[in-house]
C-alpha positions in Angstrom: -53.6 -58.4 -35.1 -53.8 -61.3 -37.5 -57.2 -62.8 -37.8 -57.2 -66.4 -38.7 -59.6 -68.1 -41.0 -61.2 -69.8 -38.0 -61.7 -66.5 -36.3 -63.4 -65.0 -39.4 -65.8 -68.0 -39.6 -66.7 -67.5 -35.8 -67.3 -63.8 -36.3 -69.6 -64.3 -39.4 -71.6 -66.9 -37.5 -72.1 -64.6 -34.5 -73.3 -61.8 -36.8 -75.7 -64.1 -38.6 -77.1 -65.3 -35.2 -77.7 -61.8 -34.0 -79.5 -60.9 -37.3 -81.7 -64.0 -37.0 -82.6 -63.1 -33.4 -83.5 -59.6 -34.4 -85.8 -60.8 -37.2 -87.5 -63.3 -34.9 -87.9 -60.6 -32.2 -89.6 -58.3 -34.6 -92.1 -61.0 -35.6 -93.0 -61.9 -32.0 -93.3 -58.3 -30.7 -96.6 -57.4 -32.5 -98.3 -60.6 -31.4 -97.2 -60.0 -27.9 -98.5 -56.4 -28.0 -101.8 -57.6 -29.4 -102.2 -60.1 -26.6 -101.4 -57.4 -24.0 -103.8 -54.9 -25.7 -106.6 -57.5 -25.7 -106.0 -58.3 -22.1 -106.1 -54.6 -21.2 -109.3 -54.1 -23.1 -111.0 -57.1 -21.4 -109.9 -55.8 -18.0 -111.1 -52.3 -18.9 -114.5 -53.5 -20.0 -115.0 -56.0 -17.2 -118.3 -56.1 -15.4 -118.4 -53.9 -12.3 -118.7 -56.3 -9.4 -120.6 -53.7 -7.4 -123.2 -52.9 -10.1 -123.4 -55.7 -12.7 -125.3 -53.3 -15.0 -122.3 -51.1 -15.4 -119.2 -51.6 -17.4 -116.1 -49.3 -17.7 -114.7 -48.5 -21.1 -111.1 -47.9 -21.9 -111.4 -44.2 -21.0 -112.6 -45.1 -17.5 -116.1 -43.7 -18.1 -119.0 -45.8 -16.7 -121.3 -47.2 -19.4 -124.8 -48.4 -18.3 -125.8 -51.5 -20.1 -128.7 -53.4 -18.4 -128.1 -57.0 -19.3 -130.7 -58.5 -21.6 -133.2 -55.6 -21.3 -133.8 -52.7 -23.7 -135.7 -49.5 -23.2 -138.2 -50.6 -25.8 -138.9 -53.8 -23.8 -139.3 -51.8 -20.6 -141.7 -49.4 -22.3 -143.7 -52.2 -23.9 -144.1 -53.9 -20.5 -144.9 -50.9 -18.4 -146.2 -48.2 -20.6 -144.1 -45.3 -22.1 -142.6 -43.2 -19.4 -144.6 -45.0 -16.7 -141.7 -46.5 -14.7 -142.9 -48.7 -11.8 -146.2 -46.9 -11.3 -148.1 -48.7 -14.0 -148.2 -52.2 -15.5 -149.2 -54.0 -18.6 -149.9 -51.4 -21.4 -149.6 -54.1 -24.0 -151.9 -56.3 -22.0 -154.4 -53.4 -21.8 -154.3 -53.0 -25.6 -155.0 -56.6 -26.1 -157.8 -56.6 -23.5 -159.6 -53.6 -24.9 -159.1 -54.5 -28.5 -160.9 -57.7 -27.7 -163.7 -56.0 -25.8 -164.1 -53.3 -28.6 -163.7 -55.8 -31.4 -167.2 -55.4 -32.9 -167.0 -51.6 -32.8 -163.5 -51.7 -34.3 -164.5 -54.0 -37.1 -167.5 -51.8 -37.7 -165.2 -48.8 -38.1 -166.9 -47.1 -35.2 -163.9 -47.0 -32.9 -160.1 -46.9 -33.3 -157.8 -47.9 -30.4 -154.1 -47.2 -30.2 -151.3 -46.8 -27.7 -151.0 -43.1 -27.1 -148.5 -41.5 -24.7 -148.4 -44.6 -22.5 -152.1 -45.2 -22.4 -154.9 -46.8 -24.4 -156.4 -44.2 -26.7 -160.0 -44.6 -27.9 -161.2 -42.5 -30.8 -164.7 -42.4 -32.2 -165.1 -42.9 -35.9 -167.8 -42.1 -38.4 -169.8 -39.9 -36.1 -169.9 -36.2 -35.3 -170.3 -35.7 -31.6 -170.8 -31.9 -31.6 -171.9 -29.0 -33.8 -169.6 -26.1 -34.3 -169.5 -23.8 -31.2 -171.6 -26.1 -29.0 -170.9 -28.6 -26.3 -174.2 -30.5 -26.5 -173.6 -34.1 -27.5 -175.6 -35.0 -30.7 -177.9 -38.0 -30.4 -175.8 -40.2 -32.6 -172.7 -39.2 -30.6 -174.5 -40.1 -27.3 -175.4 -43.5 -28.8 -171.8 -44.1 -29.8 -170.5 -43.2 -26.3 -173.0 -45.5 -24.7 -172.0 -48.4 -26.9 -168.4 -47.8 -26.0 -169.2 -47.9 -22.3 -171.1 -51.1 -22.7 -168.2 -52.7 -24.6 -165.6 -51.3 -22.2 -166.8 -53.5 -19.3 -165.1 -53.5 -15.9 -162.2 -51.1 -15.8 -160.6 -52.9 -12.9 -159.4 -49.7 -11.1 -158.2 -48.0 -14.3 -158.8 -44.3 -14.8 -160.5 -42.9 -17.9 -159.5 -39.5 -19.1 -162.2 -37.8 -21.2 -160.3 -35.5 -23.5 -162.1 -32.6 -25.1 -161.1 -30.9 -28.3 -162.2 -28.0 -30.5 -161.6 -26.7 -34.0 -159.6 -23.5 -34.6 -162.7 -21.3 -35.2 -162.5 -18.6 -32.4 -165.3 -18.4 -30.0 -166.7 -14.9 -30.3 -169.8 -15.0 -28.1 -171.9 -17.3 -26.0 -171.2 -19.3 -22.9 -167.6 -20.1 -23.6 -164.9 -17.4 -23.4 -162.5 -19.5 -25.5 -162.0 -22.9 -27.1 -160.4 -24.2 -23.9 -163.7 -23.8 -22.0 -165.7 -25.1 -25.0 -163.5 -28.3 -25.2 -163.7 -28.7 -21.4 -167.6 -28.5 -21.6 -167.6 -31.1 -24.3 -165.5 -33.5 -22.3 -167.7 -32.9 -19.2 -170.8 -33.8 -21.1 -169.3 -37.0 -22.4 -168.0 -37.8 -18.9 -171.6 -37.5 -17.6 -172.7 -40.1 -20.2 -170.0 -42.5 -19.0 -170.9 -42.0 -15.4 -174.6 -42.3 -16.1 -174.0 -45.6 -17.8 -172.0 -47.2 -15.0 -168.4 -46.0 -15.0 -167.5 -45.0 -11.4 -167.2 -41.3 -11.1 -164.0 -41.6 -9.1 -162.4 -43.2 -12.1 -163.3 -40.4 -14.6 -161.2 -37.3 -15.2 -162.0 -34.4 -17.7 -159.2 -32.9 -19.8 -159.3 -30.0 -22.2 -156.9 -29.5 -25.1 -158.8 -26.6 -26.6 -157.8 -26.3 -30.3 -154.2 -27.3 -29.8 -154.6 -30.8 -31.3 -156.5 -30.3 -34.5 -157.3 -33.0 -37.1 -154.5 -34.0 -39.3 -156.8 -33.8 -42.4 -156.1 -30.2 -43.1 -158.4 -27.2 -43.0 -161.5 -28.5 -44.7 -165.0 -28.5 -43.3 -164.6 -32.3 -42.7 -161.3 -31.7 -40.8 -162.9 -29.1 -38.6 -165.8 -31.4 -37.8 -163.2 -34.1 -36.9 -161.5 -31.6 -34.6 -164.7 -31.1 -32.7 -164.3 -34.3 -30.8 -163.9 -36.1 -27.5 -161.5 -39.1 -27.2 -161.0 -41.4 -24.3 -157.7 -42.4 -22.7 -157.7 -45.5 -20.5 -154.8 -45.3 -18.1 -152.7 -48.3 -17.3 -153.6 -49.9 -13.9 -151.4 -48.6 -11.1 -149.1 -51.1 -9.5 -150.7 -51.0 -6.1 -154.1 -51.5 -7.6 -152.9 -54.5 -9.7 -151.4 -56.1 -6.6 -154.6 -55.8 -4.6 -156.6 -57.4 -7.4 -154.2 -60.4 -7.9 -156.1 -63.6 -6.9 
C-alpha cells in the first residue's frame, strides 16, 4: 500500500497527540491521588458523631482526644487521681499558703502538693527523741501554732502521718517502728483535737520507717525521719456543694 505524503503527516500528528496526552496524564495523576488521599485521611479522622471526644485514625482504631482538656489540667483542677470526688487542689494550696504565710516565711513550715493533697511539713524543730512517741515541748508549740494558722477546714480531712527512723525498736512499748510511728501520729492528733480540730476530721496514718529523710544516714537525717507531717485532703464534692452559698 502506497502511503501518501498527506497520510504520513496525519500519522505523525496522531502519534504526537497521543504522546502529549500521556505526558499530561502523568502530571495530573499524582495531584489527583494526593487529593483523594487527603480526602480519605480527613474522612478517617473525622470526629465521631456519637462521641465527639473520639476520633478514628486510618487504621480504624479509636483515639480518645478530649477537646481542649489535658490530663495535667484535670489533675490541677481536681487533685491528682481524685476524679470527681474532690475539688480544687490548687485552690487549697493557695488558701493554706496564705493562712500559713507567716510560718512559711519564718521557715517553720513547708507546704506542697503531695499525692493529690496539701502536705504540711514542720521545719526547724525536732518533734520526738529517738525511740519515743512523746512530743517534745517545742514540737507541741509548733503543732499548736499550725492549728491556729490552719483555721476552719471547711469539711476537709486531716491525715496525721507518723514516721520513724530506721533504727530497729528492740525493747519498750513498741514492737516495731510501725507502732512507734503510729503512736507519734496519735499524740500529734490529740494536740490537733485539743486545739479545736473536729475529731471526725482527723485520721492517723503510720508509715513506719518506709519514708526516711532524703538527707542520708547522718544523725541529722535520722532526727528528720522522726517526724509527723500533716496531709490536708481536698474537700469532697458533696461537701463543697452543701457549703456553696
